[in-house]
Every structure is written in structure tokens, then in C-alpha cells.
C-alpha positions as CSV (number, residue, x, y, z in Angstrom):
1,M,20.8,67.6,-42.1
2,G,17.9,68.2,-39.4
3,N,18.5,64.4,-38.0
4,V,21.9,64.7,-37.3
5,L,22.2,68.5,-35.7
6,D,19.2,66.8,-33.5
7,K,21.5,64.1,-31.9
8,L,23.8,67.0,-30.9
9,P,23.9,69.4,-28.3
10,Q,22.8,72.9,-28.5
11,R,26.4,74.5,-28.2
12,E,27.7,72.4,-31.3
13,R,25.1,72.9,-33.5
14,K,26.1,76.2,-35.1
15,E,29.8,74.8,-36.2
16,A,28.2,71.5,-37.0
17,T,25.4,72.9,-39.4
18,L,28.8,74.3,-41.6
19,R,30.3,71.2,-41.5
20,V,27.5,68.9,-42.8
21,R,26.5,71.7,-45.4
22,A,30.1,71.4,-46.7
23,V,29.4,67.8,-47.2
24,Y,26.3,68.0,-49.0
25,L,27.4,71.3,-50.7
26,A,31.3,69.2,-52.2
27,G,32.5,69.2,-55.3
28,S,32.2,65.7,-56.4
29,R,30.8,62.5,-54.6
30,A,34.4,61.0,-53.5
31,A,35.0,64.6,-51.8
32,A,31.8,64.6,-50.0
33,E,32.3,61.1,-48.8
34,R,35.5,61.7,-47.5
35,L,34.4,64.6,-45.4
36,A,31.4,63.0,-44.2
37,H,33.7,59.9,-43.1
38,E,36.0,62.3,-41.4
39,L,32.8,64.2,-39.6
40,A,31.5,60.9,-38.7
41,S,35.2,59.4,-37.1
42,E,35.0,62.8,-35.0
43,W,31.6,62.6,-33.6
44,Q,31.9,58.6,-33.0
45,K,33.6,59.3,-29.7
46,S,31.6,61.8,-28.6
47,Y,28.5,61.8,-30.0
48,P,28.2,58.4,-31.6
49,K,24.6,58.7,-32.5
50,A,25.2,61.8,-34.7
51,G,28.2,60.0,-36.6
52,T,25.8,57.0,-37.2
53,C,23.4,59.0,-38.5
54,L,25.3,60.8,-40.7
55,L,26.4,57.9,-42.3
56,T,23.5,55.9,-42.3
57,D,21.4,57.9,-45.3
58,L,24.5,59.3,-46.8
59,D,24.0,57.5,-49.9
60,A,20.7,58.5,-50.5
61,C,21.5,62.4,-49.8
62,L,24.4,62.5,-52.5
63,R,22.3,60.5,-54.8
64,Y,22.1,64.3,-56.9
65,F,26.0,63.2,-57.9
66,D,24.2,60.4,-60.0
67,Y,22.8,63.1,-62.3
68,P,24.4,66.2,-64.6
69,Q,25.7,68.9,-62.7
70,E,23.3,71.5,-63.8
71,H,20.3,70.1,-61.9
72,W,22.4,69.7,-59.1
73,K,20.5,72.9,-57.9
74,H,17.4,71.3,-58.5
75,L,18.0,68.1,-56.9
76,R,19.6,69.4,-53.5
77,T,16.5,71.2,-52.4
78,T,13.3,70.4,-51.4
79,N,11.8,74.4,-51.4
80,P,9.9,73.9,-54.9
81,V,7.9,71.1,-52.9
82,E,7.5,73.4,-49.9
83,S,6.8,76.7,-51.4
84,T,4.1,75.1,-53.8
85,F,2.5,73.5,-50.7
86,S,2.6,76.1,-48.4
87,T,1.1,79.0,-51.2
88,M,-1.7,76.2,-51.6
89,R,-2.0,76.0,-47.6
90,L,-2.5,79.5,-47.6
91,R,-5.8,79.3,-50.0
92,T,-7.3,76.4,-48.9
93,D,-6.6,77.1,-45.0
94,A,-8.3,80.6,-45.9
95,A,-11.8,78.9,-47.6
96,K,-11.7,76.7,-44.8
97,R,-14.3,74.2,-46.0
98,F,-15.5,73.0,-49.7
99,R,-18.6,72.0,-50.6
100,T,-17.7,69.1,-52.4
101,A,-14.5,67.5,-52.9
102,R,-14.6,68.4,-56.6
103,S,-14.9,72.4,-55.6
104,G,-11.7,71.6,-53.6
105,V,-9.6,69.9,-56.2
106,H,-11.0,73.0,-58.7
107,L,-9.1,75.4,-56.4
108,V,-6.1,73.5,-56.0
109,C,-5.7,72.8,-59.8
110,K,-6.3,76.5,-60.8
111,L,-3.8,78.0,-58.1
112,F,-1.3,75.4,-59.6
113,Q,-2.1,77.1,-62.9
114,R,-1.8,80.4,-61.6
115,Y,1.7,79.8,-59.8
116,Q,3.5,77.9,-62.2
117,K,4.0,81.1,-64.2
118,T,6.6,82.2,-61.9
119,W,8.6,79.0,-61.1
120,S,11.9,78.6,-62.3
121,R,12.4,76.6,-65.0
122,I,14.6,73.7,-64.7
123,S,18.4,73.8,-66.0
124,A,20.0,72.0,-69.6
125,A,16.5,70.5,-69.9
126,E,18.0,69.1,-72.7
127,K,20.1,66.5,-70.7
128,L,16.6,65.2,-69.1
129,R,16.4,62.3,-71.9
130,D,19.6,61.3,-71.0
131,V,18.9,61.1,-67.2
132,L,15.4,59.3,-68.3
133,D,17.3,56.5,-70.2
134,Q,19.7,56.0,-67.4
135,A,17.1,55.3,-65.1
136,K,15.5,52.7,-67.6
137,Q,18.8,51.3,-67.8
138,K,19.0,50.6,-64.2
139,E,15.5,49.2,-63.5
140,K,15.0,46.4,-61.9
141,P,13.2,43.4,-64.0
142,L,10.2,42.4,-62.7
143,D,11.4,39.2,-61.4
144,R,14.1,40.1,-59.3
145,M,11.9,42.3,-57.2
146,S,10.7,41.6,-53.9
147,K,7.4,40.5,-52.8
148,N,6.7,44.3,-51.5
149,E,8.4,45.8,-54.5
150,T,6.1,43.6,-57.1
151,D,2.8,44.5,-54.9
152,A,4.0,48.6,-55.5
153,V,3.9,47.8,-59.0
154,A,0.7,46.5,-59.2
155,I,-0.9,49.2,-57.1
156,A,0.4,51.6,-59.2
157,A,-0.8,49.9,-62.5
């Protein structure tokens, strides 16, 4: 959303924020795509870069619709990642330096263990098995992967 808003003048951003958020929070993929295309066609005349930017990664932004509705609230936000690392940054910045890399890793692991007690649990965790099964069905066979993808698989293994 920030990338789209950066391509708009400051005076337009308040209304644009509400409209882009409406796309992202729509009740269905079809409604979200319809709103996004309407907004992009409006902006195409005055702010073509914003309209193009909105449509460029629309599919990736709306990917959460591929998962159970109970998981959407977890998938729509990056806050769990951001809040976790901000907590880590507070503690590791205060320590400034560690005598060894191992002591730094130890501190970070202990902090994760401590703070995970306050994290909220995922909704409808029983549906995760279905999500994993669907993901396995969508995996590409190794022989149809591009060179970069096969290199990434080899590195990960």
C-alpha cells in the first residue's frame, strides 16, 4: 500500500489510503479485484504510475483469499514479524556487542522463548493440515522448474 501512496501527491493520500484499504479488506477476491481495477482506471488519467503500481502486485496482495477465511487476519498483516524483531532490536541494541556470536544467538533464542508466551495463537489451527496439503499439490515438479528455482532448491536442501 505504501508503494502506491508514494506515487500520489500528498493532498490525495488521505482519500487514497481509505480506498486502497477497501480493496485490501474486501469480502471476496472478485470484489477486491473489481475495486482495484476501478481505482486504477480512475488514476490512470491523472496518476498513471500509481494505477500501474496498484495492479502490478495485486495478485500477490490478494493471495490470502486462497486460504481459509479464519486465517485471513493473520495473513493480512506483517505486524507479527515487525513486532518480534522490534523486541529483539530493543534488547540487542542495548547490549551493543556480544563477546561471541554464540552469546548473541543465545540471547536472541532466550528472548524468543520468553516473548512467544504473549503471542496470540493462530485461529482455526485445525485447518492448517488442509492448507499444507493444498500447497503440496501446487508444488512444481523439479523437471519443470527454471534454472534459478532448481538452484534455490539445491541451496535450501
